[in-house]
C-alpha positions as CSV (number, residue, x, y, z in Angstrom):
1,M,-122.6,-38.1,-4.3
2,K,-121.4,-39.4,-7.6
3,I,-120.6,-43.3,-7.8
4,R,-117.8,-44.4,-10.4
5,T,-117.8,-47.8,-11.4
6,T,-114.5,-49.4,-12.2
7,L,-112.9,-52.7,-13.5
8,A,-109.8,-53.7,-12.1
9,L,-107.6,-55.9,-14.2
10,L,-105.5,-58.7,-12.5
11,A,-102.4,-59.9,-14.2
12,L,-102.7,-63.7,-13.7
13,A,-99.7,-65.6,-14.7
14,F,-101.7,-68.8,-15.3
15,Y,-103.4,-67.5,-18.5
16,S,-100.7,-68.8,-20.9
17,D,-103.2,-68.3,-23.8
18,L,-103.5,-64.7,-22.9
19,P,-100.0,-63.5,-23.4
20,A,-100.5,-59.7,-23.1
21,L,-102.2,-60.4,-19.7
22,A,-99.9,-63.1,-18.5
23,D,-96.9,-61.2,-19.2
24,I,-97.8,-57.7,-17.6
25,H,-96.2,-58.9,-14.3
26,T,-93.1,-60.0,-16.0
27,E,-92.6,-56.8,-18.1
28,A,-93.5,-54.6,-15.3
29,G,-91.1,-56.3,-12.8
30,L,-94.1,-57.0,-10.7
31,P,-95.4,-60.0,-8.9
32,A,-98.2,-61.8,-10.3
33,N,-102.0,-61.6,-9.1
34,I,-102.1,-58.0,-8.4
35,V,-104.1,-55.0,-9.6
36,V,-102.2,-53.5,-12.7
37,A,-105.0,-51.0,-13.5
38,T,-108.7,-49.7,-12.4
39,I,-110.4,-48.6,-15.4
40,P,-113.4,-46.8,-15.4
41,V,-116.5,-48.3,-17.3
42,G,-120.1,-47.9,-17.4
43,K,-122.6,-48.8,-14.6
44,L,-122.6,-52.2,-13.2
45,P,-120.3,-54.1,-15.5
46,T,-121.5,-57.8,-15.6
47,G,-119.8,-59.5,-18.7
48,V,-116.2,-59.5,-20.0
49,V,-114.6,-61.0,-22.9
50,I,-111.1,-60.7,-24.5
51,S,-109.9,-60.8,-27.9
52,R,-108.1,-63.9,-29.1
53,D,-105.0,-61.6,-29.5
54,S,-105.4,-60.0,-26.0
55,S,-105.5,-56.6,-27.7
56,T,-109.1,-55.4,-26.7
57,I,-111.3,-56.1,-23.8
58,Y,-115.2,-55.7,-23.9
59,I,-117.4,-55.0,-21.0
60,A,-121.1,-55.4,-20.7
61,N,-122.4,-52.7,-18.4
62,V,-126.0,-53.4,-17.7
63,S,-127.4,-50.5,-15.8
64,S,-126.3,-48.1,-18.4
65,S,-127.1,-50.2,-21.6
66,T,-123.4,-50.0,-22.9
67,I,-120.6,-51.9,-24.0
68,S,-117.1,-50.3,-23.2
69,V,-114.3,-51.0,-25.2
70,I,-110.8,-51.1,-23.5
71,N,-107.4,-51.1,-25.1
72,A,-105.6,-53.8,-23.4
73,A,-102.1,-52.3,-23.8
74,T,-103.0,-49.0,-22.5
75,N,-105.6,-50.0,-20.1
76,T,-108.0,-47.1,-21.5
77,V,-111.5,-47.0,-22.7
78,V,-111.4,-46.3,-26.5
79,N,-115.0,-46.4,-27.3
80,T,-118.4,-46.8,-25.4
81,F,-121.5,-47.4,-27.2
82,F,-125.2,-48.3,-26.6
83,V,-126.8,-51.6,-26.7
84,A,-130.7,-51.6,-26.2
85,G,-131.8,-54.2,-23.7
86,N,-129.5,-54.0,-20.7
87,P,-126.4,-56.1,-22.0
88,F,-125.4,-58.8,-19.5
89,C,-123.1,-61.2,-21.1
90,L,-120.7,-61.4,-24.1
91,A,-119.2,-63.8,-26.6
92,L,-116.6,-62.9,-29.4
93,S,-116.5,-64.7,-32.8
94,P,-113.1,-66.7,-33.3
95,D,-112.1,-64.1,-35.9
96,G,-112.9,-61.1,-33.4
97,S,-115.2,-59.4,-36.0
98,T,-118.6,-60.1,-34.4
99,L,-119.7,-59.6,-30.6
100,Y,-122.6,-61.2,-29.3
101,V,-124.2,-59.3,-26.4
102,G,-127.0,-61.4,-24.4
103,C,-129.4,-58.7,-22.8
104,S,-131.8,-58.9,-20.1
105,N,-134.8,-58.0,-22.7
106,Q,-134.5,-61.8,-23.8
107,S,-132.7,-60.7,-26.7
108,V,-129.0,-61.3,-28.3
109,A,-127.5,-58.4,-30.2
110,V,-125.1,-58.9,-32.9
111,V,-122.3,-56.2,-33.1
112,S,-119.7,-55.3,-35.6
113,T,-116.5,-54.9,-33.9
114,A,-115.1,-52.8,-36.8
115,S,-117.8,-50.2,-36.4
116,D,-119.0,-50.9,-32.8
117,T,-122.6,-50.8,-34.0
118,V,-125.4,-53.4,-33.7
119,T,-126.1,-55.3,-36.9
120,A,-129.0,-57.4,-35.8
121,T,-131.2,-58.2,-32.8
122,V,-132.5,-61.4,-32.3
123,N,-135.2,-62.8,-29.9
124,A,-133.5,-65.3,-27.8
125,G,-136.5,-67.0,-25.9
126,E,-138.6,-66.1,-23.0
127,F,-136.0,-65.4,-20.3
128,R,-133.1,-63.0,-20.0
129,S,-129.5,-64.2,-20.9
130,M,-127.4,-65.0,-18.4
131,G,-124.4,-66.3,-20.3
132,L,-123.1,-66.9,-23.6
133,A,-120.6,-69.4,-25.2
134,L,-119.8,-69.5,-28.8
135,S,-118.5,-72.8,-30.5
136,P,-114.7,-72.9,-31.4
137,D,-115.8,-72.9,-35.0
138,G,-118.0,-70.1,-34.7
139,K,-121.3,-71.5,-35.9
140,Q,-123.3,-72.2,-33.0
141,L,-124.0,-69.8,-30.2
142,Y,-125.4,-71.2,-26.8
143,D,-127.5,-68.9,-24.7
144,L,-128.1,-69.7,-21.2
145,T,-131.0,-68.4,-19.3
146,G,-131.3,-70.1,-16.2
147,L,-134.1,-72.2,-17.1
148,A,-132.5,-73.7,-20.4
149,V,-129.8,-73.4,-22.9
150,F,-130.8,-72.3,-26.2
151,A,-128.4,-73.3,-29.1
152,L,-128.7,-70.7,-32.0
153,S,-127.1,-71.2,-35.4
154,I,-125.0,-68.5,-36.8
155,R,-125.5,-68.0,-40.6
156,Q,-123.1,-65.2,-42.4
157,R,-123.0,-63.2,-39.0
158,I,-126.7,-63.0,-38.5
159,L,-128.5,-65.6,-36.0
């Protein structure tokens, strides 16, 4: 039996800072808070981040060690790429050029979104990443490990 993992996107009207998602229900003439698409992604999706302009969605698929890149306008996967270490959580730089991927192998991968390639990998401590957050100015990345929060300085797109 083949198991297919999917991601269901919800159109939530209260996301005023995400106009593409907030307006889906209005444009389609549908009520808010409904499933508008089911998108096949990798195995065991655990993390999601949306670009500031709401055009691109990134999904961390921990069991397939991949990142799915979704075009939000068409609700289709436009690329899937490998990230070593079982990607678990994501953060996106304010300008959208860099994706930070917290992995289960105690590392953070730095990905260029222009090419969807890993440009650097940094050891982030003794425990696996469970959540990432980037400061609004993009200069500090916070890595939640379940036991501690590590602050990593970002210099020239490399941690």
